[in-house]
C-alpha positions in Angstrom: -6.0 -12.7 -32.6 -9.5 -12.1 -31.2 -10.4 -8.6 -32.4 -11.9 -7.8 -29.0 -8.5 -8.5 -27.4 -6.5 -6.4 -30.0 -6.1 -3.5 -27.4 -3.8 -5.7 -25.5 -1.2 -4.4 -27.8 -1.4 -0.8 -26.3 -1.5 -2.0 -22.7 1.9 -0.4 -21.9 0.7 3.1 -23.1 -2.6 2.5 -21.3 -0.8 1.8 -18.0 1.3 4.9 -18.3 -1.8 7.1 -18.0 -2.0 6.2 -14.4 -0.4 8.1 -11.5 2.2 5.4 -10.5 3.9 7.6 -7.8 0.4 8.0 -6.3 -0.4 4.4 -6.6 2.9 3.5 -4.8 1.9 5.8 -2.0 -1.5 4.2 -1.7 0.0 0.7 -1.6 2.3 2.0 1.1 -0.5 3.5 3.2 -3.3 0.9 2.7 -1.8 -2.3 1.1 -4.0 -1.9 -2.0 -4.8 0.6 -4.8 -7.3 0.6 -7.8 -6.8 1.2 -11.5 -10.1 2.4 -12.8 -11.2 1.3 -16.3 -8.1 -0.7 -16.8 -10.0 -3.0 -19.4 -12.8 -2.1 -21.6 -16.2 -3.8 -21.4 -15.6 -5.7 -24.7 -12.3 -7.0 -23.3 -13.9 -8.0 -20.1 -16.6 -9.9 -21.8 -14.0 -11.6 -24.2 -12.1 -12.8 -21.2 -15.1 -14.0 -19.1 -16.2 -15.9 -22.3 -13.0 -18.0 -22.3 -14.0 -19.7 -19.1 -15.8 -22.5 -21.0 -12.8 -23.1 -23.3 -11.1 -26.1 -21.8 -8.0 -25.9 -24.1 -6.9 -22.7 -22.6 -6.5 -23.9 -19.0 -4.3 -26.4 -17.2 -6.6 -27.1 -14.2 -10.0 -26.3 -12.6 -10.5 -25.9 -8.9 -14.0 -26.3 -7.3 -13.6 -24.3 -4.1 -16.1 -26.3 -2.0 -14.1 -29.5 -2.3 -11.1 -27.9 -0.6 -12.8 -25.7 2.0 -11.8 -22.6 0.0 -15.3 -21.3 -0.3 -17.9 -21.7 -3.0 -17.5 -21.1 -6.7 -14.6 -22.3 -9.0 -11.6 -21.0 -10.8 -9.4 -22.2 -13.7 -5.6 -21.6 -14.1 -4.6 -20.7 -17.6 -2.0 -22.8 -19.3 1.0 -21.4 -21.4 0.8 -19.7 -23.8 -1.3 -17.2 -22.0 -3.9 -15.2 -23.8 -2.3 -12.0 -25.3 -4.1 -9.6 -23.0 -3.4 -11.6 -20.0 0.4 -12.0 -20.9 0.4 -8.3 -21.7 -0.8 -7.2 -18.3 1.5 -9.5 -16.5 4.6 -8.3 -18.4 3.7 -4.6 -18.4 2.4 -4.2 -14.8 5.4 -6.0 -13.2 8.1 -3.4 -13.9 5.8 -0.7 -12.4 5.4 -2.6 -9.2 9.0 -4.1 -8.9 10.3 -0.7 -7.2 7.5 -0.9 -4.7 8.2 -4.6 -3.9 12.0 -3.8 -3.5 11.2 -1.0 -1.2 8.8 -3.1 0.9 11.5 -5.9 1.3 14.1 -3.4 2.3 11.8 -1.9 4.8 11.1 -5.4 6.2 14.7 -6.4 6.4 14.3 -9.1 3.7 17.3 -9.8 1.4 15.3 -10.7 -1.7 15.2 -8.1 -4.5 13.3 -8.4 -7.7 14.7 -7.8 -11.3 13.5 -5.0 -13.5 11.6 -7.3 -16.0 8.9 -10.1 -15.6 10.9 -12.2 -18.0 13.8 -12.2 -15.5 11.7 -12.9 -12.5 9.8 -15.8 -14.3 13.3 -17.3 -15.1 14.2 -17.2 -11.4 10.8 -19.0 -10.7 11.4 -21.6 -13.3 15.0 -22.2 -12.1 13.4 -22.9 -8.6 11.1 -25.5 -10.1 8.1 -23.1 -10.2 7.0 -23.6 -13.8 3.2 -23.7 -13.9 1.4 -20.5 -14.8 -0.9 -18.9 -12.2 -3.0 -16.3 -13.9 -6.6 -17.5 -13.5 -10.3 -16.9 -14.2 -12.8 -17.0 -11.3 -16.5 -17.8 -11.6 -19.0 -17.3 -8.8 -22.7 -17.8 -8.9 -25.5 -17.0 -6.3 -24.2 -17.9 -2.7 -20.7 -18.3 -3.8 -17.9 -16.6 -2.0 -14.0 -16.9 -1.6 -12.5 -17.5 1.8 -9.6 -15.2 3.0 -6.4 -16.6 1.6 -2.9 -15.9 0.3 -1.6 -16.9 -3.2 1.9 -18.0 -2.5 2.5 -21.3 -4.6 6.2 -21.7 -3.6 9.4 -20.2 -2.3 9.6 -17.5 -4.9 6.8 -14.9 -4.3 6.2 -11.5 -5.9 4.6 -9.5 -3.0 1.9 -7.8 -5.1 -0.8 -9.1 -7.4 -3.7 -7.8 -9.6 -7.4 -8.6 -9.9 -9.7 -7.2 -12.5 -13.4 -7.4 -12.2 -15.0 -8.7 -15.5 -18.6 -8.5 -14.7 -20.7 -5.4 -14.0 -22.1 -5.0 -10.5 -25.7 -4.4 -10.5 -26.2 -5.8 -13.8 -24.5 -9.1 -13.9 -24.5 -9.8 -10.1 -24.9 -8.3 -6.6 -22.9 -8.8 -3.6 -19.4 -10.3 -4.2 -17.3 -7.4 -2.8 -13.5 -7.7 -2.8 -12.3 -7.9 0.8 -8.9 -7.5 2.2 -7.8 -8.0 5.8 -4.6 -6.9 7.6 -3.4 -8.5 10.9 -1.1 -6.2 12.9 0.9 -7.4 15.7 -1.1 -7.3 19.1 -3.9 -5.5 17.4 -7.4 -6.5 16.0 -7.6 -7.2 12.2 -8.5 -4.4 9.9 -10.7 -5.0 7.0 -10.8 -3.1 3.7 -13.7 -3.5 1.2 -12.7 -2.3 -2.4 -15.6 -1.1 -4.5 -15.0 -2.0 -8.1 -16.8 -1.5 -11.5 -16.5 -3.6 -14.6 -12.9 -3.4 -15.9 -11.5 -1.8 -12.8 -8.4 -3.5 -11.3 -7.2 -3.7 -7.7 -3.5 -4.0 -6.7 -2.9 -5.6 -3.4 -0.3 -7.3 -1.2 0.0 -11.0 -1.5 1.3 -11.9 2.0 3.0 -9.1 3.9 3.8 -5.5 3.7 5.6 -2.9 5.8 3.9 -0.5 8.2 5.7 2.5 9.6 5.5 2.5 13.4 7.0 4.7 16.1 10.0 2.4 16.4 10.4 1.8 12.6 8.8 -0.5 10.2 7.1 -3.7 11.1 5.4 -6.5 9.1 1.7 -7.0 8.8 0.0 -10.1 7.4 -2.7 -9.7 4.7 -5.3 -12.0 3.3 -8.0 -11.4 0.6 -11.3 -12.9 -0.6 -14.7 -12.2 -2.0 -17.9 -11.7 0.0 -21.0 -13.8 -0.8 -22.6 -13.2 -4.2 -26.3 -12.5 -3.7 -27.4 -13.2 -7.3 -26.1 -13.4 -10.8 -22.7 -14.4 -12.1 -19.4 -12.8 -11.1 -16.2 -13.3 -13.2 -12.7 -12.0 -12.2 -9.2 -12.2 -13.8 -6.4 -12.8 -11.4 -2.9 -11.8 -12.3 -0.2 -13.4 -10.1 3.4 -12.6 -11.1 5.1 -15.8 -9.7 4.5 -19.2 -11.2 3.6 -22.3 -9.1 5.7 -25.4 -8.2 
């Protein structure tokens, strides 16, 4: 095991230091929440350094070829790096109650099991067997268009992104952007300031909003604004696998 990634073994204890009741409230109110200093600078640098290691990944996507923006990303292959797998398995059970509460409020019948292993088994049984955690790389002028990471019929409604580079040192620009489209209203934009090692939790597709006549669904998309200079790396943790 890479010594810089050895702290992955304490990821469960590390996550317990956060106020998950407060995080749930923030997700309910805004559709996103931050986890400050989730990863250390050495962990961030070690993960970003994996980008050039072809053997760790199953595919590479150049965004400009598909109209996704500019920049590129690579999907990890199984087995995932220990830190990535540890985050995926440890964060999921903390978010499952929020996901189930959201589906109940939106009148959706799907409920999520308590563990990520059970949920991944459900994905694989439905033919979604390709891992979706990814590393993203942006250079000067690169950006990521607003989008949703769905990948198939089995979708966990929350995901996680960790900024691996240091704003102001490694790059400038490149802000994380979330938009929310409410029925018969103009879209609302949220720009989430992140430092190296900070994570943002956010809605993948839809979330409930409480109105005067009960809950209604709003549609969310996320992206990254234009990088002005330097190089920006991000780790994306998506909890469902792809078809």
